[in-house]
VOBA-1610 file (N, C-alpha, C; in pm, whole numbers, padded with zeros to 5 digits, always signed):
BEGIN
Unk+10999+10522+11865Unk+11071+10439+11959Unk+10983+10393+12074Unk+11028+10287+12140Unk+10952+10233+12253Unk+10962+10325+12374Unk+11078+10387+12392Unk+11101+10472+12508Unk+11138+10612+12463Unk+11116+10707+12551Unk+11159+10844+12524Unk+11297+10862+12584Unk+11394+10876+12497Unk+11535+10873+12539Unk+11592+11014+12548Unk+11672+11037+12650Unk+11744+11163+12661Unk+11863+11157+12568Unk+11863+11241+12463Unk+11966+11234+12359Unk+12093+11308+12394Unk+12097+11375+12510Unk+12218+11446+12547Unk+12329+11347+12577Unk+12456+11380+12545Unk+12566+11286+12568Unk+12583+11255+12716Unk+12640+11138+12743Unk+12655+11093+12880Unk+12748+11184+12959Unk+12847+11243+12890Unk+12937+11334+12961Unk+12860+11451+13023Unk+12758+11500+12950Unk+12678+11611+13002Unk+12591+11565+13118Unk+12538+11443+13105Unk+12455+11391+13213Unk+12532+11367+13340Unk+12660+11340+13326Unk+12744+11315+13443Unk+12828+11435+13483Unk+12796+11552+13427Unk+12877+11670+13456Unk+12874+11704+13605Unk+12764+11669+13672Unk+12755+11698+13815Unk+12846+11613+13900Unk+12900+11505+13842Unk+12987+11416+13918Unk+13129+11468+13926Unk+13164+11556+13831Unk+13302+11603+13827Unk+13332+11691+13949Unk+13450+11679+13999Unk+13493+11765+14107Unk+13448+11717+14244Unk+13388+11599+14252Unk+13349+11546+14383Unk+13365+11395+14380Unk+13360+11335+14498Unk+13376+11190+14507Unk+13251+11119+14458Unk+13271+10996+14413Unk+13159+10915+14366Unk+13069+10878+14482Unk+12939+10891+14462Unk+12841+10854+14563Unk+12756+10738+14512Unk+12702+10662+14605Unk+12625+10544+14567Unk+12504+10581+14482Unk+12447+10699+14504Unk+12329+10740+14427Unk+12361+10762+14280Unk+12490+10782+14250Unk+12528+10805+14111Unk+12504+10682+14023Unk+12492+10566+14085Unk+12473+10443+14008Unk+12338+10441+13938Unk+12242+10522+13987Unk+12110+10524+13924Unk+12117+10576+13781Unk+12208+10667+13755Unk+12219+10719+13619Unk+12263+10609+13524Unk+12363+10529+13567Unk+12410+10420+13483Unk+12303+10312+13470Unk+12227+10289+13576Unk+12120+10190+13570Unk+12014+10233+13470Unk+11983+10362+13468Unk+11885+10414+13373Unk+11932+10392+13230Unk+12058+10425+13202Unk+12113+10407+13068Unk+12116+10259+13030Unk+12147+10173+13126Unk+12150+10030+13098Unk+12014+09975+13064Unk+11910+10017+13137Unk+11774+09971+13110Unk+11726+10021+12974Unk+11763+10145+12939Unk+11726+10197+12807Unk+11787+10111+12696Unk+11913+10071+12716Unk+11979+09990+12614Unk+11917+09851+12604Unk+11871+09796+12717Unk+11808+09664+12715Unk+11673+09669+12645Unk+11593+09771+12677Unk+11460+09782+12618Unk+11469+09811+12468Unk+11555+09905+12429Unk+11567+09943+12288Unk+11702+10008+12265Unk+11800+09928+12223Unk+11930+09986+12195Unk+11928+10049+12057Unk+12031+10127+12023Unk+12032+10203+11899Unk+12091+10124+11782Unk+12130+09998+11805Unk+12190+09918+11699Unk+12094+09810+11648Unk+12039+09729+11739Unk+11955+09616+11699Unk+11838+09659+11613Unk+11777+09771+11646Unk+11660+09816+11572Unk+11693+09854+11429Unk+11820+09875+11396Unk+11859+09909+11259Unk+11860+09787+11167Unk+11842+09668+11224Unk+11845+09546+11145Unk+11706+09485+11129Unk+11601+09564+11149Unk+11465+09520+11123Unk+11392+09631+11050Unk+11287+09596+10978Unk+11216+09694+10896Unk+11164+09809+10981Unk+11180+09929+10930Unk+11134+10047+11003Unk+10981+10050+11005Unk+10926+10092+11119Unk+10781+10103+11132Unk+10736+10242+11088Unk+10615+10248+11035Unk+10559+10375+10991Unk+10458+10427+11092Unk+10440+10558+11094Unk+10343+10618+11184Unk+10201+10578+11143Unk+10174+10577+11014Unk+10042+10541+10962Unk+10052+10416+10876Unk+09942+10343+10866Unk+09939+10218+10790Unk+09920+10249+10643Unk+09997+10182+10555Unk+09985+10205+10411Unk+09927+10084+10339Unk+09839+10008+10408Unk+09774+09890+10353Unk+09872+09777+10326Unk+09993+09784+10382Unk+10088+09674+10381Unk+10106+09630+10526Unk+10086+09503+10554Unk+10085+09459+10694Unk+10220+09477+10762Unk+10328+09499+10685Unk+10459+09516+10748Unk+10464+09642+10835Unk+10373+09736+10813Unk+10380+09862+10886Unk+10321+09851+11027Unk+10258+09740+11058Unk+10208+09714+11192Unk+10274+09587+11244Unk+10307+09586+11372Unk+10364+09466+11431Unk+10264+09351+11419Unk+10140+09378+11452Unk+10031+09282+11435Unk+09916+09353+11367Unk+09873+09299+11252Unk+09761+09361+11183Unk+09635+09343+11266Unk+09565+09452+11294Unk+09445+09448+11377Unk+09326+09499+11297Unk+09211+09443+11330Unk+09087+09486+11266Unk+09057+09628+11309Unk+09035+09716+11209Unk+09006+09856+11239Unk+08863+09889+11202Unk+08825+09863+11079Unk+08688+09886+11034Unk+08660+09799+10913Unk+08533+09773+10886Unk+08496+09690+10772Unk+08537+09756+10641Unk+08519+09888+10632Unk+08553+09959+10509Unk+08703+09950+10481Unk+08785+09972+10582Unk+08930+09967+10563Unk+08976+09824+10531Unk+08910+09726+10593Unk+08943+09587+10565Unk+08913+09551+10420Unk+08801+09600+10366Unk+08767+09574+10227Unk+08867+09640+10132Unk+08913+09760+10168Unk+09014+09828+10086Unk+09145+09749+10088Unk+09180+09695+10205Unk+09302+09616+10215Unk+09293+09490+10131Unk+09177+09422+10137Unk+09158+09301+10057Unk+09167+09333+09908Unk+09107+09445+09865Unk+09115+09487+09726Unk+09261+09514+09687Unk+09336+09576+09779Unk+09478+09601+09753Unk+09557+09472+09738Unk+09527+09371+09819Unk+09594+09241+09808Unk+09567+09179+09671Unk+09443+09187+09625Unk+09408+09131+09494Unk+09486+09202+09383Unk+09494+09335+09391Unk+09566+09411+09289Unk+09714+09378+09291Unk+09773+09372+09412Unk+09917+09350+09422Unk+09959+09209+09382Unk+09881+09110+09423Unk+09920+08972+09398Unk+09869+08917+09265Unk+09753+08961+09220Unk+09693+08902+09099Unk+09719+08983+08972Unk+09750+09111+08987Unk+09774+09196+08869Unk+09919+09240+08861Unk+09968+09305+08966Unk+10104+09359+08961Unk+10210+09250+08964Unk+10193+09149+09051Unk+10296+09046+09067Unk+10326+08971+08937Unk+10225+08920+08863Unk+10258+08850+08737Unk+10331+08939+08636Unk+10289+09064+08626Unk+10356+09155+08533Unk+10500+09181+08576Unk+10520+09198+08705Unk+10655+09227+08754Unk+10746+09107+08739Unk+10696+08987+08767Unk+10777+08866+08752Unk+10818+08849+08605Unk+10726+08878+08515Unk+10757+08867+08372Unk+10867+08964+08332Unk+10856+09089+08377Unk+10959+09188+08346Unk+11094+09150+08406Unk+11092+09101+08531Unk+11217+09061+08596Unk+11282+08945+08521Unk+11203+08849+08476Unk+11257+08736+08401Unk+11320+08784+08271Unk+11252+08876+08203Unk+11306+08930+08078Unk+11437+09004+08104Unk+11438+09090+08208Unk+11558+09168+08237Unk+11677+09082+08275Unk+11656+08982+08361Unk+11766+08896+08405Unk+11815+08809+08290Unk+11722+08756+08211Unk+11761+08672+08097Unk+11843+08750+07996Unk+11798+08872+07965Unk+11873+08955+07871Unk+12011+08991+07926Unk+12019+09014+08058Unk+12148+09048+08119Unk+12246+08933+08107Unk+12201+08813+08141Unk+12289+08696+08134Unk+12331+08667+07989Unk+12234+08668+07898Unk+12264+08639+07757Unk+12350+08750+07696Unk+12312+08875+07721Unk+12382+08988+07662Unk+12526+08999+07709Unk+12550+08987+07840Unk+12687+08997+07891Unk+12772+08879+07847Unk+12709+08761+07835Unk+12783+08644+07788Unk+12829+08664+07643Unk+12740+08715+07559Unk+12775+08737+07419Unk+12880+08848+07404Unk+12860+08959+07479Unk+12957+09069+07472Unk+13093+09024+07523Unk+13092+08934+07621Unk+13219+08885+07675Unk+13304+08807+07577Unk+13242+08762+07469Unk+13316+08688+07367Unk+13397+08780+07275Unk+13364+08909+07277Unk+13433+09003+07189Unk+13571+09039+07245Unk+13666+09072+07160Unk+13797+09118+07210Unk+13786+09255+07275Unk+13880+09285+07364Unk+13877+09414+07434Unk+13890+09528+07333Unk+13794+09618+07338Unk+13794+09732+07247Unk+13691+09832+07297Unk+13690+09950+07236Unk+13591+10051+07272Unk+13450+10004+07238Unk+13435+09923+07132Unk+13304+09869+07095Unk+13252+09775+07203Unk+13339+09692+07257Unk+13298+09600+07364Unk+13254+09678+07488Unk+13328+09782+07524Unk+13292+09863+07640Unk+13157+09931+07620Unk+13135+09981+07498Unk+13008+10050+07469Unk+12891+09952+07475Unk+12908+09833+07418Unk+12802+09732+07421Unk+12776+09684+07564Unk+12884+09670+07641Unk+12869+09626+07781Unk+12786+09728+07860Unk+12818+09856+07844Unk+12742+09959+07915Unk+12596+09962+07869Unk+12574+09942+07739Unk+12438+09941+07686Unk+12356+09827+07744Unk+12418+09707+07750Unk+12348+09590+07806Unk+12316+09611+07954Unk+12415+09659+08031Unk+12394+09681+08174Unk+12283+09784+08198Unk+12289+09896+08129Unk+12190+10001+08149Unk+12050+09953+08112Unk+12038+09891+07996Unk+11907+09846+07948Unk+11844+09743+08041Unk+11923+09642+08078Unk+11869+09535+08161Unk+11838+09581+08303Unk+11922+09669+08358Unk+11896+09720+08493Unk+11770+09807+08494Unk+11747+09881+08388Unk+11626+09963+08381Unk+11501+09876+08371Unk+11511+09765+08299Unk+11399+09672+08292Unk+11371+09612+08430Unk+11478+09574+08501Unk+11461+09515+08634Unk+11403+09615+08733Unk+11442+09742+08724Unk+11386+09844+08812Unk+11238+09864+08783Unk+11201+09857+08656Unk+11059+09869+08621Unk+10979+09750+08672Unk+11043+09635+08686Unk+10973+09519+08740Unk+10938+09538+08887Unk+10999+09636+08953Unk+10966+09670+09092Unk+10883+09797+09101Unk+10836+09846+08985Unk+10767+09976+08980Unk+10854+10083+09045Unk+10981+10079+09012Unk+11075+10173+09074Unk+11061+10314+09020Unk+11058+10409+09112Unk+11055+10552+09078Unk+11174+10617+09148Unk+11270+10664+09071Unk+11395+10714+09127Unk+11412+10861+09091Unk+11447+10940+09189Unk+11473+11082+09169Unk+11623+11107+09192Unk+11693+11146+09086Unk+11837+11172+09095Unk+11860+11322+09113Unk+11946+11356+09208Unk+11977+11495+09239Unk+12126+11523+09213Unk+12155+11645+09172Unk+12294+11690+09151Unk+12370+11600+09053Unk+12315+11584+08934Unk+12378+11494+08837Unk+12514+11543+08791Unk+12545+11668+08817Unk+12677+11718+08778Unk+12788+11651+08859Unk+12752+11589+08972Unk+12851+11520+09056Unk+12850+11369+09034Unk+12792+11324+08925Unk+12787+11181+08897Unk+12930+11123+08894Unk+12953+11005+08956Unk+13088+10947+08961Unk+13151+10933+08823Unk+13279+10967+08817Unk+13353+10964+08692Unk+13444+10841+08686Unk+13489+10808+08566Unk+13577+10694+08546Unk+13708+10714+08621Unk+13760+10604+08673Unk+13884+10610+08748Unk+13866+10648+08894Unk+13741+10661+08938Unk+13714+10696+09077Unk+13645+10583+09151Unk+13610+10610+09276Unk+13542+10512+09361Unk+13410+10574+09409Unk+13301+10505+09385Unk+13170+10550+09431Unk+13135+10473+09558Unk+13110+10543+09668Unk+13069+10478+09792Unk+12930+10528+09829Unk+12847+10436+09878Unk+12709+10470+09911Unk+12664+10392+10034Unk+12564+10443+10103Unk+12502+10367+10211Unk+12425+10249+10152Unk+12408+10145+10232Unk+12357+10018+10180Unk+12228+09979+10253Unk+12120+09970+10176Unk+11991+09929+10231Unk+11943+09798+10172Unk+11975+09775+10046Unk+11917+09661+09974Unk+12009+09619+09861Unk+12000+09492+09816Unk+12075+09451+09697Unk+12036+09529+09573Unk+11916+09585+09572Unk+11875+09661+09453Unk+11938+09799+09449Unk+12018+09833+09551Unk+12094+09959+09543Unk+12178+09962+09415Unk+12229+09844+09377Unk+12308+09835+09255Unk+12224+09869+09134Unk+12101+09815+09128Unk+12012+09846+09016Unk+11976+09994+09013Unk+11950+10049+09132Unk+11911+10190+09141Unk+12019+10280+09082Unk+12145+10253+09114Unk+12254+10337+09066Unk+12289+10307+08921Unk+12284+10180+08882Unk+12321+10143+08746Unk+12217+10188+08645Unk+12098+10221+08689Unk+11997+10275+08598Unk+12039+10409+08541Unk+12125+10481+08614Unk+12168+10614+08569Unk+12312+10616+08520Unk+12384+10507+08534Unk+12523+10501+08489Unk+12585+10368+08526Unk+12686+10327+08454Unk+12748+10196+08475Unk+12861+10203+08577Unk+12879+10093+08650Unk+12983+10083+08751Unk+13050+09947+08743Unk+13175+09943+08787Unk+13242+09816+08812Unk+13217+09783+08958Unk+13157+09670+08983Unk+13111+09638+09118Unk+13212+09554+09193Unk+13211+09571+09325Unk+13294+09492+09415Unk+13201+09424+09513Unk+13214+09293+09527Unk+13125+09225+09620Unk+13164+09081+09641Unk+13084+09015+09724Unk+13109+08877+09761Unk+13059+08782+09653Unk+13130+08672+09635Unk+13088+08568+09541Unk+12966+08496+09599Unk+12862+08481+09517Unk+12740+08413+09558Unk+12721+08286+09477Unk+12631+08203+09523Unk+12593+08084+09450Unk+12454+08101+09390Unk+12402+07994+09330Unk+12268+07997+09276Unk+12252+08095+09161Unk+12131+08155+09154Unk+12100+08248+09045Unk+12192+08370+09049Unk+12220+08421+09170Unk+12309+08537+09181Unk+12448+08504+09129Unk+12496+08382+09154Unk+12626+08342+09104Unk+12631+08334+08952Unk+12522+08286+08892Unk+12515+08281+08745Unk+12524+08421+08686Unk+12450+08515+08748Unk+12451+08653+08701Unk+12591+08714+08716Unk+12655+08688+08829Unk+12789+08742+08852Unk+12890+08691+08749Unk+12886+08562+08723Unk+12981+08503+08629Unk+12959+08555+08487Unk+12832+08584+08452Unk+12804+08638+08320Unk+12849+08784+08309Unk+12823+08862+08416Unk+12856+09004+08413Unk+13006+09027+08405Unk+13084+08945+08475Unk+13228+08969+08480Unk+13294+08942+08345Unk+13226+08871+08256Unk+13282+08846+08123Unk+13281+08973+08037Unk+13182+09059+08063Unk+13168+09180+07980Unk+13226+09303+08046Unk+13243+09301+08177Unk+13288+09419+08250Unk+13380+09376+08363Unk+13485+09452+08395Unk+13582+09410+08497Unk+13531+09428+08640Unk+13424+09354+08676Unk+13378+09354+08814Unk+13477+09277+08901Unk+13475+09303+09031Unk+13568+09239+09124Unk+13488+09161+09227Unk+13492+09029+09219Unk+13423+08943+09315Unk+13526+08874+09403Unk+13497+08857+09530Unk+13591+08793+09621Unk+13516+08711+09725Unk+13587+08617+09785Unk+13532+08535+09892Unk+13548+08609+10024Unk+13436+08644+10085Unk+13441+08720+10210Unk+13508+08642+10323Unk+13497+08509+10319Unk+13550+08427+10427Unk+13702+08417+10424Unk+13763+08451+10311Unk+13908+08440+10299Unk+13973+08577+10315Unk+14033+08601+10428Unk+14093+08731+10456Unk+14207+08761+10358Unk+14279+08658+10317Unk+14389+08679+10223Unk+14336+08732+10090Unk+14220+08677+10047Unk+14161+08721+09921Unk+14114+08865+09933Unk+14054+08902+10047Unk+14009+09039+10067Unk+14127+09135+10066Unk+14237+09095+10127Unk+14357+09180+10129Unk+14409+09199+09987Unk+14406+09091+09908Unk+14452+09100+09770Unk+14364+09196+09691Unk+14233+09188+09714Unk+14140+09276+09643Unk+14169+09422+09676Unk+14186+09449+09804Unk+14205+09587+09848Unk+14336+09646+09798Unk+14443+09570+09810Unk+14577+09623+09787Unk+14622+09619+09641Unk+14567+09531+09562Unk+14618+09518+09426Unk+14512+09541+09319Unk+14408+09459+09318Unk+14312+09464+09208Unk+14239+09598+09201Unk+14201+09653+09316Unk+14131+09781+09315Unk+14225+09895+09277Unk+14349+09888+09325Unk+14445+09992+09288Unk+14473+09991+09138Unk+14485+09872+09082Unk+14507+09861+08939Unk+14387+09915+08860Unk+14269+09893+08914Unk+14148+09938+08844Unk+14140+10090+08839Unk+14159+10156+08955Unk+14143+10302+08958Unk+14261+10371+08891Unk+14371+10300+08872Unk+14484+10361+08802Unk+14454+10382+08654Unk+14360+10304+08602Unk+14321+10317+08461Unk+14201+10411+08453Unk+14223+10533+08406Unk+14117+10634+08402Unk+14012+10606+08295Unk+14033+10501+08216Unk+13934+10466+08115Unk+13833+10364+08167Unk+13860+10306+08285Unk+13771+10205+08340Unk+13657+10270+08419Unk+13548+10197+08429Unk+13430+10248+08498Unk+13460+10272+08646Unk+13390+10367+08710Unk+13409+10388+08854Unk+13368+10264+08933Unk+13440+10237+09040Unk+13411+10121+09125Unk+13298+10157+09221Unk+13202+10067+09237Unk+13091+10087+09330Unk+13114+10001+09454Unk+13122+10065+09570Unk+13149+09995+09696Unk+13048+10040+09801Unk+13002+09944+09882Unk+12917+09975+09998Unk+12999+09946+10123Unk+13062+10049+10182Unk+13159+10025+10291Unk+13098+09970+10419Unk+12965+09979+10435Unk+12904+09926+10558Unk+12915+09773+10562Unk+12917+09711+10445Unk+12933+09566+10440Unk+12808+09486+10465Unk+12697+09550+10499Unk+12571+09482+10521Unk+12457+09581+10502Unk+12336+09530+10492Unk+12220+09616+10468Unk+12168+09673+10599Unk+12145+09805+10601Unk+12089+09875+10717Unk+11950+09926+10677Unk+11861+09940+10773Unk+11718+09955+10743Unk+11671+10095+10700Unk+11751+10168+10627Unk+11704+10293+10565Unk+11682+10406+10664Unk+11729+10388+10788Unk+11714+10493+10888Unk+11847+10552+10932Unk+11956+10483+10903Unk+12085+10526+10956Unk+12200+10480+10867Unk+12317+10532+10898Unk+12442+10490+10834Unk+12535+10442+10944Unk+12585+10319+10930Unk+12672+10262+11032Unk+12818+10269+10985Unk+12908+10214+11061Unk+13051+10230+11040Unk+13093+10189+10900Unk+13173+10274+10836Unk+13232+10243+10706Unk+13364+10170+10728Unk+13380+10055+10662Unk+13508+09984+10669Unk+13615+10069+10599Unk+13734+10068+10654Unk+13839+10159+10605Unk+13907+10110+10478Unk+13885+09983+10438Unk+13959+09925+10326Unk+13950+10004+10198Unk+13830+10047+10161Unk+13812+10120+10035Unk+13866+10261+10041Unk+13903+10308+10159Unk+13956+10444+10174Unk+14108+10444+10188Unk+14169+10325+10182Unk+14314+10314+10195Unk+14384+10309+10059Unk+14310+10285+09953Unk+14373+10260+09823Unk+14396+10387+09743Unk+14357+10502+09797Unk+14377+10627+09725Unk+14268+10650+09623Unk+14288+10751+09539Unk+14188+10782+09439Unk+14082+10878+09491Unk+13995+10920+09401Unk+13888+11014+09435Unk+13764+10938+09477Unk+13706+10980+09589Unk+13584+10918+09640Unk+13464+11002+09597Unk+13365+10935+09538Unk+13241+11002+09497Unk+13128+10951+09589Unk+13091+11028+09692Unk+12987+10982+09783Unk+12848+10991+09718Unk+12764+10894+09751Unk+12626+10892+09703Unk+12536+10854+09820Unk+12431+10931+09842Unk+12334+10902+09948Unk+12207+10848+09885Unk+12157+10736+09938Unk+12035+10672+09888Unk+11934+10667+10002Unk+11814+10717+09975Unk+11709+10716+10077Unk+11578+10670+10013Unk+11522+10560+10065Unk+11397+10506+10013Unk+11278+10567+10086Unk+11167+10577+10014Unk+11042+10625+10075Unk+10964+10504+10124Unk+10955+10483+10257Unk+10894+10360+10310Unk+10742+10358+10299Unk+10679+10466+10254Unk+10534+10470+10246Unk+10479+10378+10138Unk+10562+10345+10037Unk+10513+10266+09925Unk+10565+10122+09926Unk+10672+10097+09995Unk+10727+09962+10001Unk+10854+09959+10084Unk+10885+09843+10138Unk+11002+09828+10223Unk+11116+09769+10141Unk+11220+09847+10116Unk+11333+09800+10035Unk+11439+09730+10118Unk+11433+09739+10249Unk+11537+09682+10335Unk+11535+09529+10327Unk+11656+09471+10315Unk+11668+09325+10313Unk+11726+09278+10446Unk+11643+09212+10525Unk+11689+09150+10649Unk+11734+09009+10614Unk+11861+08995+10577Unk+11914+08868+10525Unk+11913+08757+10629Unk+11908+08794+10757Unk+11904+08692+10862Unk+11763+08637+10882Unk+11663+08700+10819Unk+11524+08658+10835Unk+11463+08608+10705Unk+11501+08670+10592Unk+11443+08633+10463Unk+11553+08593+10365Unk+11527+08487+10289Unk+11620+08455+10180Unk+11589+08545+10062Unk+11669+08532+09956Unk+11656+08623+09843Unk+11519+08612+09774Unk+11469+08489+09761Unk+11340+08470+09694Unk+11227+08534+09774Unk+11226+08513+09905Unk+11122+08573+09989Unk+11130+08724+09987Unk+11253+08775+09987Unk+11273+08920+09984Unk+11220+08981+09855Unk+11253+08919+09742Unk+11205+08970+09613Unk+11053+08961+09604Unk+10995+08855+09659Unk+10849+08842+09659Unk+10784+08954+09739Unk+10843+08989+09853Unk+10789+09098+09935Unk+10795+09231+09859Unk+10905+09253+09785Unk+10917+09379+09712Unk+10824+09383+09592Unk+10808+09270+09523Unk+10724+09268+09404Unk+10575+09272+09437Unk+10541+09250+09564Unk+10402+09260+09606Unk+10376+09388+09684Unk+10472+09478+09686Unk+10450+09610+09747Unk+10392+09702+09642Unk+10358+09822+09681Unk+10299+09916+09586Unk+10402+09967+09486Unk+10517+10005+09536Unk+10623+10057+09448Unk+10749+10073+09531Unk+10861+10091+09462Unk+10987+10123+09528Unk+11026+10264+09484Unk+11016+10356+09577Unk+11043+10497+09549Unk+11165+10540+09630Unk+11258+10606+09565Unk+11377+10649+09638Unk+11437+10774+09576Unk+11520+10840+09655Unk+11597+10957+09613Unk+11745+10922+09616Unk+11817+10968+09515Unk+11962+10947+09506Unk+12029+11084+09494Unk+12120+11111+09586Unk+12193+11238+09583Unk+12339+11211+09547Unk+12383+11263+09432Unk+12526+11263+09401Unk+12589+11380+09475Unk+12705+11357+09534Unk+12770+11458+09615Unk+12907+11495+09558Unk+12958+11613+09591Unk+13089+11654+09538Unk+13197+11553+09574Unk+13291+11529+09482Unk+13397+11431+09510Unk+13482+11474+09630Unk+13535+11375+09701Unk+13616+11399+09819Unk+13748+11324+09807Unk+13854+11384+09857Unk+13985+11321+09857Unk+14042+11323+09998Unk+14135+11236+10022Unk+14197+11225+10154Unk+14288+11344+10180Unk+14267+11411+10290Unk+14345+11529+10323Unk+14480+11491+10384Unk+14571+11586+10381Unk+14704+11562+10436Unk+14696+11540+10587Unk+14761+11435+10634Unk+14759+11403+10776Unk+14635+11328+10821Unk+14547+11294+10730Unk+14423+11225+10763Unk+14440+11076+10735Unk+14411+10991+10834Unk+14423+10848+10810Unk+14294+10795+10748Unk+14297+10666+10712Unk+14184+10606+10640Unk+14056+10607+10724Unk+14069+10584+10855Unk+13950+10581+10941Unk+13885+10719+10948Unk+13966+10822+10964Unk+13912+10958+10969Unk+13847+10997+10837Unk+13909+10957+10727Unk+13852+10987+10596Unk+13719+10915+10578Unk+13713+10789+10619Unk+13588+10712+10609Unk+13478+10775+10692Unk+13511+10820+10812Unk+13411+10884+10897Unk+13363+11017+10840Unk+13452+11088+10773Unk+13413+11216+10712Unk+13316+11193+10596Unk+13345+11092+10516Unk+13255+11059+10404Unk+13121+11009+10458Unk+13126+10926+10561Unk+13003+10873+10620Unk+12915+10986+10674Unk+12976+11083+10741Unk+12900+11195+10795Unk+12833+11276+10684Unk+12905+11297+10575Unk+12848+11372+10464Unk+12728+11300+10403Unk+12737+11167+10389Unk+12626+11089+10334Unk+12507+11092+10429Unk+12533+11078+10559Unk+12423+11078+10656Unk+12349+11211+10656Unk+12423+11321+10651Unk+12359+11453+10651Unk+12276+11473+10526Unk+12332+11436+10409Unk+12261+11456+10283Unk+12135+11370+10275Unk+12142+11247+10322Unk+12026+11158+10313Unk+11930+11168+10428Unk+11958+11253+10526Unk+11871+11264+10642Unk+11871+11137+10726Unk+11987+11074+10737Unk+12000+10948+10809Unk+12075+10969+10940Unk+12051+10881+11036Unk+12120+10887+11164Unk+12260+10827+11150Unk+12360+10896+11198Unk+12498+10847+11189Unk+12533+10771+11316Unk+12575+10645+11301Unk+12611+10560+11414Unk+12755+10511+11399Unk+12828+10501+11509Unk+12968+10456+11501Unk+12983+10305+11501Unk+12873+10232+11519Unk+12880+10087+11540Unk+12902+10013+11408Unk+12965+09897+11420Unk+12994+09813+11304Unk+12869+09736+11263Unk+12836+09739+11133Unk+12721+09664+11084Unk+12737+09514+11101Unk+12860+09469+11126Unk+12884+09327+11150Unk+12813+09275+11274Unk+12767+09366+11362Unk+12692+09325+11481Unk+12558+09263+11444Unk+12522+09274+11316Unk+12399+09210+11268Unk+12406+09059+11286Unk+12528+09004+11278Unk+12544+08859+11288Unk+12644+08817+11396Unk+12725+08909+11445Unk+12828+08873+11542Unk+12801+08940+11677Unk+12864+08887+11781Unk+12851+08944+11914Unk+12947+09061+11930Unk+12918+09144+12028Unk+13004+09259+12055Unk+13139+09210+12106Unk+13246+09265+12050Unk+13380+09224+12089Unk+13410+09272+12231Unk+13493+09194+12300Unk+13530+09231+12437Unk+13606+09363+12441Unk+13682+09392+12335Unk+13757+09517+12333Unk+13663+09638+12334Unk+13550+09627+12265Unk+13453+09737+12265Unk+13391+09754+12403Unk+13363+09643+12470Unk+13308+09652+12605Unk+13407+09717+12701Unk+13533+09677+12689Unk+13635+09735+12776Unk+13652+09884+12749Unk+13641+09923+12622Unk+13654+10064+12588Unk+13543+10147+12653Unk+13420+10095+12650Unk+13309+10165+12713Unk+13328+10173+12865Unk+13378+10066+12925Unk+13402+10067+13069Unk+13506+10172+13107Unk+13610+10183+13024Unk+13711+10286+13050Unk+13652+10426+13037Unk+13564+10444+12937Unk+13501+10575+12919Unk+13418+10613+13041Unk+13344+10517+13094Unk+13261+10544+13212Unk+13348+10581+13332Unk+13458+10507+13351Unk+13545+10535+13465Unk+13607+10674+13453Unk+13643+10716+13330Unk+13698+10849+13310Unk+13598+10956+13346Unk+13473+10934+13308Unk+13370+11035+13337Unk+13345+11048+13487Unk+13359+10937+13558Unk+13332+10939+13702Unk+13447+11005+13778Unk+13570+10965+13746Unk+13684+11018+13821Unk+13728+11154+13772Unk+13673+11197+13651Unk+13705+11331+13602Unk+13839+11344+13539Unk+13887+11237+13477Unk+14019+11241+13412Unk+14010+11276+13266Unk+13903+11335+13223Unk+13890+11373+13083Unk+13761+11320+13027Unk+13719+11378+12915Unk+13595+11338+12850Unk+13627+11264+12721Unk+13526+11201+12668Unk+13541+11125+12545Unk+13490+11208+12430Unk+13570+11221+12325Unk+13529+11301+12210Unk+13434+11223+12122
//
């Protein structure tokens, strides 16, 4: 971090204010916290690639690449030649093969009538093609606790770092996916996949459509114990592999068994985070295909169900905490939607009320 921050909660820092009147000098504490937030807040930095302590011959690990030594520069140039002239053509070829087979295979399987044979062929096509695509990124995946792998009729929720999270998980098992409708190449793939498997695509901009997805289509899906588990990323956006942000409550309101999964990438070999506000899909894939490799760990966790008296928000927070602890990620209460939207006035007012409570001593914030 840019600054050395006092991680103790604000209530503890203001404990000396309780039981006495507010003094003008007390404003320095709030000024200090405000300046810390301006210099480096805990939300904005989650939407940019994480920096590494040491350089791994990829310029993304330094804000500005600087000349260090002639020997190291020659090694870096040699690495560029290997990554762009040898690895990139091979990876592009594998990716083309994997995507082409996925589109063709799912389209052909989609022509078959519903039967156990169609389901088996659909899973075979998805697994095979996703494994080819992961190899096109030199992906190395370590799966832990396979006995907790999501089962049919359940909901799999995971933290979200990259669009390839889907490939990472589908390499080890098939899922029915829920996501936004895309255009271009991604749209072609989506339309082909939905013919062979009951994926759920919706328009994010239409709140009525999202409500329909949550309340009806997903409930109907999990009610059928023969259907594949649903894969959902409740954060709703990609976070930079360092933390887990607020889980949307929608996927926790429909009932059913939740199968948490924690995904953690090793940033020493390549940056898997997709900063969609800075890079389009083609630029993002080019950056990944010119990295050394994509290495990650996947932890399957024991299934969780909603407890009696627990609302959807509390259940979502409990699942989020479990994923953050397992993946060694920082747990944040903030909405990932702040990646593109401004802070709501209601959130600002809530913080102002919290500060006033701490000063006047009318209670602390849990």
